[in-house]
C-alpha angles and dihedrals in degrees: 000000000000120000093231095060126061125222093264095052091049093046092046093054093045094051091043092051091047090053091048093050092048091048091048092050090050092043093234102114095125093048093048091046090055091045090049091054089051092052092047089051090049091052090052095046102040120064090187093055091043090052092048090055100042101038109089092198092069114108120248090233092057091049092048091051093050093047090051091050092047090047091054095043095047094034091234120194111265091236091058092047090053090047092052090048089052090053089053091048091051091044091241099118090111086070093054097103093050092044093051092045089050090047091053090048090050091051090051093049092047088055089052094246125154117213116235133180123215123189120180133185092222131043107269124214121236088252092054092048091049090048091054090046091052092050091050090048090054093044096049097033090227141090111276125215101202124200109197125199130176109228114181091183088076088072090207140353135034141285115207123183124184111177106309093339115099132183113192115185095157122133088227089062092047091050090049091053091050090049091050092050091049091051091049092052 
């Protein structure tokens, strides 16, 4: 185990990679990726489910029963249901959110996508978002996976971040620069 990564980071990437390889062998990567997004959303939206996952005092049987019910309700791929059951068996279910996020990131990397963040002061239309995505794709010569977020605190303009590159054209940023110059004077 490397010194720079803790046990949880190492475990997360190993489990995530194992899930990816199993999904690839079974040719169900896209389905499991969609199911993973659903589970992550459920964890975020349901305090009960989040507690069931994160509380180590919960019984394995209770966790198995809930996973089976969720699997049926969300029509999860059988491979993912077995994987989640394996995590319960190994008492690693509390890592599930990190594992699934890492799995989604791995899928994105394998497709050659670059993750980008877009924040805008006004609500953008789907057409505007796609236009920005196309421009970024041309600029970076790679597929872009764009996460858009409306942020009214920017007052006006956009903030785009691709990897370590950031373009901030927001009025908030410009006002902050003016304030800083005034304070320096």
